[in-house]
C-alpha positions as CSV (number, residue, x, y, z in Angstrom):
1,M,68.9,130.5,93.1
2,I,68.5,127.3,91.0
3,Q,71.8,125.5,90.5
4,P,72.5,124.2,87.0
5,L,72.1,120.4,86.8
6,N,75.7,119.8,85.7
7,I,77.1,121.5,88.8
8,V,77.9,119.7,92.0
9,P,79.2,121.5,95.1
10,F,82.7,120.3,95.8
11,V,84.4,120.8,99.2
12,S,88.1,120.6,98.9
13,V,90.6,120.1,101.8
14,D,91.1,123.9,101.8
15,H,87.4,124.5,101.9
16,M,86.9,122.0,104.7
17,M,89.6,123.7,106.8
18,K,88.0,127.1,106.3
19,L,84.6,125.7,107.2
20,I,86.0,124.2,110.4
21,H,87.7,127.5,111.4
22,R,84.6,129.5,110.5
23,I,82.3,127.4,112.7
24,G,84.9,126.5,115.4
25,I,86.2,123.0,115.9
26,E,84.4,122.2,119.2
27,R,81.1,123.7,117.9
28,M,81.4,121.6,114.7
29,L,82.1,118.4,116.8
30,T,79.1,119.1,118.9
31,D,76.9,119.8,115.8
32,I,78.1,116.6,114.0
33,A,77.4,114.6,117.2
34,G,73.9,116.1,117.2
35,Y,73.3,115.1,113.6
36,I,74.6,111.5,114.3
37,E,72.3,111.3,117.3
38,E,69.3,112.5,115.2
39,D,70.0,109.9,112.5
40,F,70.5,107.1,115.1
41,R,67.1,107.9,116.4
42,R,65.7,107.0,113.0
43,W,68.1,104.1,112.6
44,E,65.5,101.6,111.4
45,I,64.7,103.5,108.2
46,F,68.3,103.4,106.9
47,D,69.8,100.9,104.4
48,K,72.4,99.1,106.4
49,T,75.3,96.9,105.2
50,P,78.8,96.1,106.5
51,R,81.3,98.2,104.6
52,I,82.7,96.7,101.4
53,A,86.4,96.1,102.1
54,S,89.4,95.2,99.9
55,H,92.2,94.0,102.2
56,S,95.9,93.7,101.4
57,L,99.0,93.1,103.4
58,E,99.6,96.9,103.5
59,G,96.1,97.9,104.6
60,V,92.5,98.2,103.5
61,I,90.4,100.2,101.1
62,E,86.7,100.4,101.9
63,L,83.4,101.8,100.6
64,M,80.7,102.7,103.1
65,P,77.2,103.2,101.6
66,T,73.8,104.0,103.1
67,S,70.5,105.7,102.4
68,D,67.6,107.1,104.4
69,G,65.3,106.9,101.3
70,K,65.7,110.5,100.4
71,L,69.5,110.9,100.3
72,Y,72.1,108.3,99.4
73,G,75.7,108.7,100.7
74,F,78.9,106.8,100.5
75,K,82.5,107.2,101.7
76,Y,85.7,105.9,100.2
77,V,88.3,105.4,102.9
78,N,91.6,103.6,103.3
79,G,93.5,102.4,106.3
80,H,97.3,101.9,105.8
81,P,99.2,101.9,109.1
82,R,102.6,101.7,107.3
83,N,102.0,105.0,105.5
84,M,103.2,106.9,108.5
85,K,106.8,105.7,108.0
86,A,106.6,107.2,104.5
87,G,105.3,110.5,105.7
88,L,101.7,109.7,104.4
89,Q,98.4,109.8,106.2
90,T,97.2,106.4,107.5
91,V,93.6,107.3,106.7
92,T,92.3,109.3,103.7
93,A,88.8,109.7,102.6
94,F,86.2,111.4,100.3
95,G,82.5,111.1,100.2
96,L,79.4,111.8,98.1
97,L,75.8,112.6,98.8
98,S,73.0,112.1,96.2
99,E,69.3,112.6,95.8
100,V,67.6,109.2,95.8
101,A,64.7,110.4,93.5
102,T,67.0,111.3,90.6
103,G,70.4,109.8,91.4
104,Y,72.0,113.1,90.9
105,P,74.8,114.0,93.3
106,V,74.4,117.1,95.5
107,L,77.8,117.1,97.3
108,L,81.3,115.8,96.7
109,S,83.6,116.4,99.7
110,E,87.0,115.6,101.1
111,M,86.5,113.4,104.2
112,T,89.9,113.0,105.7
113,F,89.3,115.9,108.1
114,L,85.6,115.2,108.2
115,T,86.2,111.5,109.2
116,A,88.5,112.7,112.0
117,L,85.7,115.0,113.2
118,R,82.9,112.4,112.9
119,T,85.0,109.6,114.6
120,A,85.7,111.8,117.6
121,A,82.1,113.1,117.7
122,M,80.8,109.5,117.6
123,S,83.1,108.5,120.5
124,A,82.0,111.4,122.6
125,L,78.3,110.8,121.8
126,A,78.6,107.2,122.9
127,A,80.4,108.3,126.1
128,K,77.6,110.8,126.8
129,H,75.3,107.8,127.1
130,L,77.7,105.3,128.7
131,A,80.5,107.0,130.7
132,P,80.3,107.7,134.4
133,R,78.8,111.1,135.0
134,Q,81.6,112.1,137.4
135,A,84.4,111.3,134.9
136,A,86.8,114.3,134.7
137,T,90.0,112.6,133.4
138,M,90.6,110.7,130.1
139,A,93.5,108.6,129.2
140,I,94.4,108.6,125.5
141,I,96.5,105.6,124.4
142,G,97.7,106.1,120.9
143,N,98.6,109.8,120.2
144,G,98.5,109.9,116.4
145,A,96.3,111.9,114.0
146,Q,93.0,111.2,115.7
147,S,94.0,111.9,119.3
148,E,93.6,115.6,119.4
149,F,90.1,115.4,117.8
150,Q,89.1,112.8,120.5
151,A,90.2,115.2,123.3
152,L,88.3,118.2,121.8
153,A,85.2,116.1,121.3
154,F,85.2,114.8,124.8
155,R,85.6,118.4,126.2
156,A,82.8,119.7,124.0
157,L,80.4,117.0,124.9
158,M,81.6,115.7,128.3
159,G,83.5,118.6,129.9
160,I,86.8,116.6,130.0
161,E,89.7,119.0,130.7
162,T,92.4,116.6,132.1
163,L,94.3,114.1,129.9
164,R,96.8,111.4,130.4
165,L,98.7,110.6,127.2
166,Y,100.7,107.6,126.2
167,D,102.1,106.3,122.9
168,V,104.9,103.8,122.1
169,D,106.5,106.6,120.1
170,P,107.4,109.4,122.6
171,A,107.5,111.9,119.6
172,A,103.8,111.2,119.0
173,T,103.0,112.0,122.6
174,G,105.1,115.1,122.4
175,K,103.2,116.3,119.3
176,C,99.8,115.6,120.9
177,A,100.7,117.2,124.2
178,A,102.0,120.3,122.5
179,N,98.9,120.7,120.3
180,L,96.5,120.1,123.2
181,A,98.3,122.3,125.7
182,R,97.7,125.2,123.3
183,Q,94.0,124.2,123.6
184,G,94.0,124.7,127.3
185,F,94.0,121.1,128.6
186,A,95.8,119.9,131.7
187,I,98.1,117.1,130.4
188,T,100.2,114.4,131.9
189,R,102.6,112.6,129.6
190,C,102.9,108.9,130.8
191,A,105.7,106.4,130.3
192,T,103.4,103.3,130.0
193,A,99.8,102.5,129.2
194,M,99.4,101.3,132.8
195,E,100.4,104.7,134.1
196,A,98.1,106.4,131.6
197,V,94.9,104.7,132.9
198,E,95.6,105.5,136.6
199,G,92.8,107.7,137.8
200,A,91.1,108.0,134.4
201,G,87.3,107.6,134.3
202,I,87.4,107.2,130.5
203,V,90.1,105.4,128.5
204,T,90.4,105.9,124.8
205,T,92.5,103.5,122.8
206,V,93.2,104.8,119.3
207,T,96.3,103.0,117.9
208,A,97.1,102.3,114.3
209,D,99.0,99.1,113.9
210,K,97.2,96.4,111.9
211,Q,97.8,93.5,114.3
212,Y,96.2,91.6,117.2
213,A,97.3,93.8,120.1
214,T,96.6,94.1,123.8
215,I,96.7,97.8,124.6
216,L,94.5,97.2,127.6
217,T,94.9,94.1,129.8
218,D,92.6,92.9,132.5
219,N,94.8,94.1,135.4
220,M,94.7,97.6,134.0
221,V,90.9,98.0,134.1
222,G,89.2,98.8,137.4
223,P,85.4,99.0,138.0
224,G,83.3,101.9,136.8
225,I,85.4,103.1,133.8
226,H,84.3,103.6,130.3
227,I,86.5,102.3,127.5
228,N,86.3,104.0,124.1
229,A,87.9,101.4,121.9
230,V,88.6,103.1,118.5
231,G,91.7,101.5,117.0
232,G,90.4,97.9,116.5
233,D,88.5,98.5,113.3
234,C,89.3,95.7,110.8
235,P,89.9,91.9,110.8
236,G,93.1,91.0,112.5
237,K,93.4,94.4,114.3
238,T,92.5,94.6,118.0
239,E,93.4,96.6,121.1
240,I,91.6,95.1,124.1
241,H,92.4,91.8,125.9
242,R,89.7,89.2,125.6
243,D,89.4,89.1,129.4
244,V,88.5,92.8,129.5
245,L,85.8,92.2,127.0
246,L,84.3,89.4,129.1
247,R,84.1,91.7,132.1
248,A,82.6,94.6,130.2
249,D,79.1,95.5,128.9
250,I,79.8,96.0,125.2
251,F,78.0,98.5,123.0
252,V,78.4,98.6,119.2
253,E,77.2,100.4,116.1
254,Y,76.2,97.6,113.7
255,P,76.8,94.1,115.0
256,P,77.3,92.3,111.6
257,Q,80.2,94.7,110.9
258,T,81.6,95.0,114.4
259,R,81.8,91.2,114.9
260,I,84.1,91.1,111.9
261,E,86.1,94.2,112.5
262,G,85.9,95.3,116.1
263,D,87.6,94.0,119.3
264,I,84.7,91.6,119.7
265,Q,86.1,89.6,116.7
266,Q,87.9,87.8,119.6
267,L,84.6,86.5,121.0
268,P,82.0,83.9,120.0
269,P,79.6,85.3,117.3
270,D,76.7,85.0,119.8
271,H,78.4,87.0,122.6
272,P,75.8,89.5,123.8
273,V,76.3,93.2,122.8
274,T,73.9,96.2,122.8
275,E,73.4,98.4,119.8
276,L,74.0,102.0,120.6
277,W,71.0,103.3,118.7
278,K,68.8,101.4,121.1
279,V,70.4,103.1,124.1
280,I,70.0,106.5,122.4
281,T,66.3,105.9,121.7
282,G,65.7,104.4,125.2
283,A,65.0,100.9,123.9
284,A,67.9,99.5,125.8
285,P,69.8,100.6,129.0
286,G,73.2,102.1,128.9
287,R,75.2,102.5,132.1
288,S,73.2,101.0,135.0
289,D,75.5,101.4,138.0
290,A,78.7,103.1,139.2
291,R,80.8,99.9,139.1
292,Q,79.8,98.8,135.6
293,I,82.6,98.6,133.0
294,T,81.2,99.9,129.7
295,L,83.0,99.5,126.4
296,F,82.1,101.1,123.1
297,D,83.6,98.9,120.4
298,S,83.8,101.7,117.7
299,V,84.6,100.7,114.1
300,G,82.8,103.5,112.3
301,F,79.6,103.0,110.4
302,A,78.2,104.5,107.2
303,I,75.3,106.3,108.9
304,E,77.8,108.4,110.8
305,D,79.4,109.5,107.6
306,F,76.0,110.2,106.1
307,S,75.2,112.4,109.1
308,A,78.5,114.3,108.6
309,L,78.0,114.8,104.9
310,R,74.4,116.0,105.6
311,Y,75.7,118.5,108.1
312,V,78.4,119.8,105.6
313,H,75.8,120.0,102.8
314,E,73.6,122.2,104.9
315,R,76.4,124.5,106.0
316,I,78.5,125.3,102.9
317,R,76.0,127.5,101.2
318,E,76.0,130.1,104.0
319,A,79.7,129.8,104.5
320,G,80.6,129.8,100.8
321,T,83.3,127.1,101.4
322,Y,82.9,125.1,98.2
323,A,83.6,125.2,94.5
324,E,81.3,124.5,91.6
325,L,82.3,121.3,89.9
326,D,81.2,120.5,86.4
327,L,80.5,116.8,87.1
328,I,77.3,115.8,85.4
329,A,76.7,115.7,81.6
330,D,73.4,117.7,81.0
331,P,72.4,117.7,77.3
332,D,69.4,119.8,76.2
333,D,67.8,116.6,75.1
334,S,68.5,113.9,77.7
335,R,68.5,111.2,74.9
336,D,71.1,113.0,72.9
337,L,74.3,112.6,74.8
338,F,76.2,112.1,71.5
339,G,74.9,115.3,70.1
340,M,76.1,117.2,73.1
341,L,79.6,115.7,72.5
342,M,79.6,116.7,68.9
343,R,78.5,120.2,69.6
344,A,81.6,120.6,71.8
345,A,84.0,119.6,69.0
346,P,86.7,122.2,68.1
347,A,85.8,124.4,65.1
348,Q,86.8,122.8,61.8
349,A,88.8,124.7,59.3
350,P,87.0,125.5,56.0
351,A,87.4,122.9,53.2
352,G,90.6,123.4,51.2
353,V,92.3,125.4,54.0
354,S,94.9,123.7,56.0
355,A,94.5,123.8,59.7
356,R,98.3,123.9,60.0
357,N,100.5,126.9,59.4
358,D,104.1,125.6,58.9
359,R,105.4,128.9,57.8
């Protein structure tokens, strides 16, 4: 069936939730990780630029564009840590996918849920290439909105079943523990970050405060672990002590962006890092020995959102989880936009007859 040119598939929040439940959350996390990996293997063909950010004292609003030459995608996303105190999401997002050949959009989608999925999928994908193979336990420090998605992604891709949870807000840990216990995880609620990392082969830091922070200090990090540093994702916002960074082998998505936004903003601009796409394609080594400390300095990059949008675009037709949005003006004559407008005018009353009836 050929879709009218004025119609763009629109995936609302309700549609996205239905799609996730239809597919299954762990299956969807695995699928999105696969799409990201596929796109990272063709990394060099993509347009790449650091995200376009508007910073304020309250947070940041960003646009994240990219294209593979056939499709163009962008995401609008915010990060406002103080929103939580007002009962609002700290991160909200939507995204669009278009055909490069015509510029016409082919998908408009909510991306608050989709960003949560792709962030977790990206973390677990990186760990698949960098974490110790025998890792069975993960510490999650920061138990907010992203924490459950991280746990499910690491189980889906890495087989992690045992979690050690810590947050400065015990209520957040209680929420996370209750949600994940229902998913079948073995959970330990910890009183400190130091306690959380004990015995963990993988440590995920996913805190929200926009400040220079030291969630992980040097004395907390033993040999052989993998650090999944998610929360340090904008200028002035970090989680990992500089001494830990100096001991670790650091892997990043896109260095020009990560050096500004990631934990490595604390290091000199020429500090060596390895791009993850090179590990995925075999152009660079990942984990090389059992005592190596690997660190994925995750800030999120536009190609990951492109992959997630591409995945959703290919799934919604079968699932039926979208609405038809009349978004693009499509006049019969492409040069006669004004004529299309005039033909849509309300019918005029005949001359001499009042359009009003005051009786």
